[in-house]
N, C-alpha and C positions, 0 to 999 in steps of 0.2 A: 338663719344659719342654715338650715337644711340644705335651703337652695348654695349655698353659700360653698358647702361639704362637696355636694355632688358636682360643684365648678372644679373644686380640688383633685376631686377621685379623676375627671376625665380628662383633667390635663394629664395626670400622672399617669392614667392609661392611653394617652397619646405618646408623651415622653418616653416612656417604657416600650412601646409598639416601634417609635422612630429611631431609639438605640436600637434594637433589634435586627429591623432591617439596612440599617448602615451596618453594623456586625456583618450582617449576613451578606451584604456586597461587597464589603471591603475584607471579607476571609478569603486565601487562597482558595480558588477550585484546581481541582486535580486537574494533570496534563491531557489532555487525549494525546493517546497513543493509535498508532497505526503503520502500516505499512500500502502506502501507494504509488498508484503509475498514472502517470500523465503521458497522453498522446500527441505533442507536437506539430503531428505529420498532418496533412489536409484529407487523409483516408481513416477510413474503420480499419481499426485494430483488434486483434484479439489475440489475450495473454493468458498464459499459464504461469505458472507459480508450484515453484518446490521447496521443502524445506522439511527438512528434521525434529522428529516426537520423540515421546521418551520410547515408542513402540515401534520407532523404523522409521523409512521414509515416507513421503507425501506430495504426488504432484496432484495438483488440480487445476482445473479452467474449465469453461474461456468466459474472460469477460472481457464483452466488447467495448471498446472505448471511441467513442465516437471525436472524430477530429477536434483539434484544441480545447480537450476535456478528460478530465481524472478521475478514477474510481479508486475508491479504499478495496482494496484485494485482502487485508487481515485486518480486522479492527482489534484495539486493546493492545495493551502489553506485548512487544513482542516477542515472544519465546525464545526462541532462534536467535543466535547471532549471525548464523551464514541463509541468504534465504537464494533462491534461484527462478531465474526468469527466460522464458520464450515468447519470442509474439510475432505474430503474423501480420503482415500487411493485406486488406484485403483485396485491394485494387491491385495492388502492382507483383504481388507475390513475393515480396521480401522478408527477410525475417531479421530477427534480432536470436541471436543465440550464442552458446558458448559451447566450452569443451566435456562440461559435465552430463551425462545423459543420465535421463529418465524417460518414463513412460508418457503419452498422451492417447487420447482417442479423437475421433472425427468429432463428436459430440459432448454436452457438459460429460465432464467427469471430476472424481476424485479418487484417485489410484496409491494403492498401500506395496511400497516394494519400487525397488527399482530396476530388478533382474526379470529376464525372463518374458520380454514387453509382447514379442510378435508371438511369444507359444501361448501368448495370455490372453491372443485378438489384441492385442494395443498396437501403437507408433511407436516409434523412440525420437526422442529431440536433443539437443543438445542444449542445456541450459548456460545461461549467463551465471558465474557467481558473483554474490553483493555483500559484503560484509560489512554491515550497519555497526561495528564494534559497539555493539550491545548497546546502540543508542534506543530512545524508547519510539523515534518517529525515524520511517525512513522513507525517500520519495523515488522515483525514478521515472526520469522524462528519456521518452522515446521521437527521438528526432530523427529527420530525414539525414541524409551522409551522400557523398560520392556515387555514385553504380558503381567505382572499383571499390571503395570500402567494403568489406567483410567483416570485419571484425567491431567489438563495441569498445568504444572510448570509455570509459567511466569516470568522473570526477567530483571530488567531496569538496563541496562548498556549503552556500545559504548559511539561511539564519538560525535554523534550529538545531543545526550540532549532528544533524543525521540526514542532510537531504545529500540525494546524491541524483547527481542533474550532467545531462549531455552521455546520454547513454544511445549512441550514435548504432545507425543499423539501418533495415530497411529498406537498402538497395539489392536491386537486383541480386539472383546469382542462379 
């Protein structure tokens, strides 16, 4: 009788553990949220990002993204609706740029503010605006373009509701 009771206890413990494992595996997992930049070119690309915080504008860089790969620039939920990207092709010298002026530096940087870049010892660059439409995830794909194309052409598509594929640029300027 003692043997039978311990067998029932073991079976009960096993069933309880199995039910707990199933509940854990079937429970919804929180979605990972981030802002990623992919480099679909055949060259190394340096990327800087700009965004607005509660205390003002910030630009930071450089992320070095190898050919045919991606990097996450902002991990976690996106706190801003608009993000700004500036990138340079390390081999060809082309740029992906836009109309929004922000400060950059030659080496790794995180710069508060967009005014007086030169007076503060920085350079100035035009960043391309991306409207994430308050999506949790966003991806920008840097692609090669014809050498006479000096603008960014962004299209919204993809399956995660916030993928921006086709930010063309990188042509010699």
